[in-house]
N, C-alpha and C positions, 0 to 999 in steps of 0.2 A: 814432587820436587819441594813443596812447602814443608813436608814432614822431614825430609832429609836436611833441609836448611836449618830447621829448628833443632834437630838432633845434633848437628855439627856445632851450632852455637852453644847448646847446653853442655856438650862435651868440653868446649873451650872454657866455659865458666867453671866447670868442675876441675879441670886440670889446673887452672890458676888458683882456685880455692884450696885444693888439696896438694899444692906443690910442696916439695920437700925443702925448698928454699924459703926461709921465713920472710925475707925481704920481698919476695914475689907475693906471698900471702897477704902482707900488709901494705902492698903498693896501692891498693884500691883501684885496680884496672877495671874499667867499665867496658863491657862488650856491647858494641853498638848493633842494634837490630831494627832501628826505626821507631816510629811513634806508636804503632798499633800493637806491638808485641815486645815483651821484655824477656830475655833469656834468664836473667837473674831471678825474676819473679816466678818464672815457670819452674826453675830448679827448686826454689823454696817451697812452692806448692807441691811438687812431687815428693820432697822430703817429708812434708807434713802428712801427705797421703800414706807414705810408708810407715811413719810413726803411728798413725791411726790403725794400720793393719796389725802392728805389734800389739796394740791394746785389744783389738777385737780377737786376734788369735786365728787359728786354723779353722776354716769353715768347710763343712762337708757339702759337696756339690753332687747332685744327681743321686745315684744309688750307691756311691762309694761310702764305705763305713768310716768310723773314727780311726785316725792314725794311718790311713792309706797314703795320703799325700805328705811329702816332706815339707815342713814349713821352716824357712830360713828367716830368722829375726833380723830386722833392719839394724837394730842396735849392735849386732855382732858382725855386720858386714864391713869389709875393709877394702881399700884399693879398687881394683878393677871391678870386683863384684858390686861394690857400692855404685860405681858409675853405670854399670850395665843395668842395674835395677831402676835407677832414675830414668835412663833412656827408655826402658820398657814401659814405664808409667807415662812418659811423654808420648810414645807411639800409641799406646792404648787410648789416650785422650784424643789424639788426632783421629784415630779410627772411629771413636764415638761421635766426633763432630761430623765426619763424612757420612756416617749412617744416619745421623739426625737430619742432615741436609737431604739425603736420599729419600727419607720417609716423607719429607715435605713435598716431593715431586710425585704427582699422581701416577703418571705412566712410566717415566724413566726410573722411578724408584719402586716399581712393582716387585722387583726381585727381593726386597726386604720382607715381603709377606710369604715367601716360599718356605716351606718346611722341608728343605732339602739340604744334604751335605754340601759343603763348598767344593768347587772344582778348581784345582790348582793347575795353572799353565806355567811351565818353566820357560826360561829364555831359550833353551834348546828346542823346545816344542815350537816356539814362535818363529825361530829361524827356519824350521822345516815346513811351516805352513805356507800355503799359497796366499797371495794378497786378498783374493776374493773370499777365501775361507776366514781369514782374520777379520775382515770387514763384516761378514755375516755374523760371526760369533759375537763380536762386541756389540754391534748395532741391534741384533735380535734380542740380546739380554736387556739392553736399555730402551728397546722399542723405538728406535730412531730410523728404521728402514723406510725408504720412500714408498710406502704402501698408499693405495688410493685415498684412504681416509685421512692420512697425514698430508698428502699433496693437496687435498681439498682444504684442509685447515690452513696450510701455508699459502693458499691462494694460487696454486699452480695447476689446479684441476677443478672442474666444475662439479663433476659427479663422483661421490665417494663409493659408488657401488662396486661390488665384486664383478669382474669380467666374465665369470663362469655362471654364477647363480643369481646375481643381482642384489645380494645382501650387502650389508655394510662391510666394506673391505678393510677390516682391521688385520693386524698380523696374526692374532689368535684365530680369526676366521679363516685366513688363507692356509695356515699350517695345521689346523685341527678341527675346523668347524664348517667347512664348505660342503654342502650336501652333494653337489655335482662332483667334486673331487673325491668324496667318499664313494659315490656310486661308480665312478670310473676306476676305483681301486688304487688311488694314489696313496692314501694313508695305509692301506693294506700292504702296498709295496714297501713302504718305509718300515712297517712293523716286521715284515719278513726279512728285511735287511738286518735289523737288530737281532731278530730271532736266530738268523743263521750264524751271527757272531756268537751269540750266547750258546747255541748248540755246539759249535766248535770247541768252546771253552769247556763245557761239561763233558763232551766226548773225550777230550784229552784226559780229563780228570778221571773219567770212568774207566779208561783203559789202563790206568796206572796199576802196577802190582802193589798190593798192600797186604799186610798181615791182618787176619781177622781178630777183632778186639771185642770182647764181651763187656759192655758198659754196665757199671753198677753204680748205685747211689754212693756219693762220697761219704766216707766215715767221719763223723764229728767227734773230736776228742776234747773232752771238757778238762778245764784246768782249775785246780783248787785256788781259793783266794790266797794271794801272797806268793804263789808259785809262778814261774816263768814257763810259758808254753813253748812247744816246738817251733822251729822256724817255719814261717809260712812260705808256700810255694805258689807259683803262678797257676791260676785255675786252668784246668784242662777242658777245652771246649769239645763237646761231643761231635765226632765226625760220623755222619750218617753212613757214608760209603764204606766205612770199616766194619759195619755190622753184617756184611754179607761177602762171600768170596768172589762172586761175579754178579754183574748187573747187565741188563739190556736197556736200550733206549730207543724211543721213537719220537720224531719231531713233526709237528703239523705245519710243514712248509707247503705253500700253495694249496692248502686245504686237502692234503693227501694223507692225513694221519689215520691209521687204522688202529683202534685201541686194542691192546692185548686182551686176552680172555680173562678179565678180572671180574667185571660186573656188567650188567645190561644197563646202558644209559645212552642218552642222546647228547650229553655234554662231551666236549672234545677239548681238553687242555692243550696248550702249545707243546709241552714236553712231558713225556711219561718215562720215568726210569724205574725199573722194577727188578726184583730178584725172586724168581719162581721158587728157588730152593728154600729161602728164608721167609717167604711170604711178606715181603716189604715192597712198598711202592712210594715213589716221589712224584708229586704233581706240581708242575711249574706253569703258571699262566702269566704271560708277558703283556703289558700294556705300554703304549707310547703316547701318553696324553700331553696336554698343555701343562706346563709346570705348576700353575696354580691349582690344577685339578688332580694332582697325584694322590692326595689323601682320599678324595672322593672315589677315584678309580680303584684304589686299594680296597676300600670297604665294599665297593660294588662287586669286585671279582672274588673277594673272600666270601661274601655271602652267597654268590652264585655257585661256587664250587665246594662250599661246605657240605652240602647234601651229598655230593659225590664222595667226598672224603669219609663222611660218616657211613655211607653205604659200603665202601671198601673195608672200613674197620669192622662193620657188622659181618662181612664175609670172612673175617679172620686175617685181613691184611693189616700190617703195621704201616700206617699212612702218614706222610708229611705233605702238607700243602703250602706252596710258596707262591702267592700272588706278588709279582714284582713289577716295578714301574721304572721306565727310563724316559725322562722328559724329552719333549720334541726338540728342544734346543741343546740337548746333550748333557743333562744333569740327572744322573741316576739317583733314585730315592734310597732311603735307608734300608728298605726291604731287600734291595739287591745286595747290599753289604752283608745283611744277616743271612741271606740264603747262601752266599759263597762261604761264609764262616761255618755254617752248619754242614756244608758239603766238603769241607777240608781245605778250602783256599784261604790262606791267611798271609799276612805280611806283604812282601813285594809281589807275590803272585796274585793276590787279591787286588792290589792297586793296579797292576797291569791289566787285569781282566776288566776292572771298572773303567779304566781309560779306553780300552778297546770298544766297549759298549757306548761310552759317551761320544767318541769320535764317529762311530757308525751312525748314531742317531743324528748328530749334528750335520754330517755330510749329506745324509739322506734328506734332511729338512732343507739344506742349502740347495739341493737339486730341485726339490719341489718349489722352492722360492723362485729359482731361475726360470722354471717352466710354468709359472702361475697363470700366465695369460694365454697359454696354448690351449685351444678348445679340445683337441684330441690328445688322449694320453695313451702312449704305447710303452708298456713296461719293458719291452725287449730293447728299447733304445735308452734305457735308464741305467746302464751299467756304469759303475764308478771305477 
């Protein structure tokens, strides 16, 4: 609400300042916004920021090369474009202030330390959600759920211990760290819920008819000095599933995976997709960890199954290994996005798949939260 108020006042200042009526421009109208904040000063600061960007020029971000991004100079902007750029600067400064405030909060701002992509919730999604699910989603991210450790801190409970194992009952403990819940299979049940959704997505992609494509290294065409090169095209991402005419798939649901006759090993990844005809195999290992531990889980699973991947390659199989993570509160890691891209899911299809996995993990964790104090766990009664 504060951001929208400031944006509206800044737009009013710019409309009066850039009015086509000279009398309006010189009238000296002052936009009142209170003592703590001035719309005119904010607009002037935003203009100075954009002028500085003109001086600095286009900056390369990440792995993108020179000239990839289009840089529009502030000095050449006019009319609506000029106002929109000032509004974008005002919004970015408000976002930076909110993040700075969140970093100062030890527990409620823990999400600022996640190395995970953002999860966007639309108004349409909110209208379709149940009130309990909305409450769990928001309060679990900001760690404000009434867990025993929080109730003890608030003076509403004397003992902060977990009702199952006796450990300190934090939200991370209940959703991913309780040894009794682990022994009873609660976390395994949530893992299988997400794995079933992932298997359905990959099964639909596996069954699609596609033409066989032989992937080759891209041809690099050099351009002489002073000459203009050919127009650049969008880079084509290698689709692993187009490298074989048919694939088979097996999933380790309820610990029933029987590995195909590839190699002799005791390891058992969650999903195995292979083509006997082309000697190609895809290994997928899913983890549903606490969001702060996604990077650690990725390194652990990558190291665990690297030996299996090397053994498959030694036997003549072209092997891809995908250790992927979906956070317990419904935040898929970047590894999930990369896996879908490699397997041919791009654009809206990939976003829909990511949304499905996020909702399945979040719903499962919400169910575990609601049953956190029940001593007996029966997965047959945990249908959503």
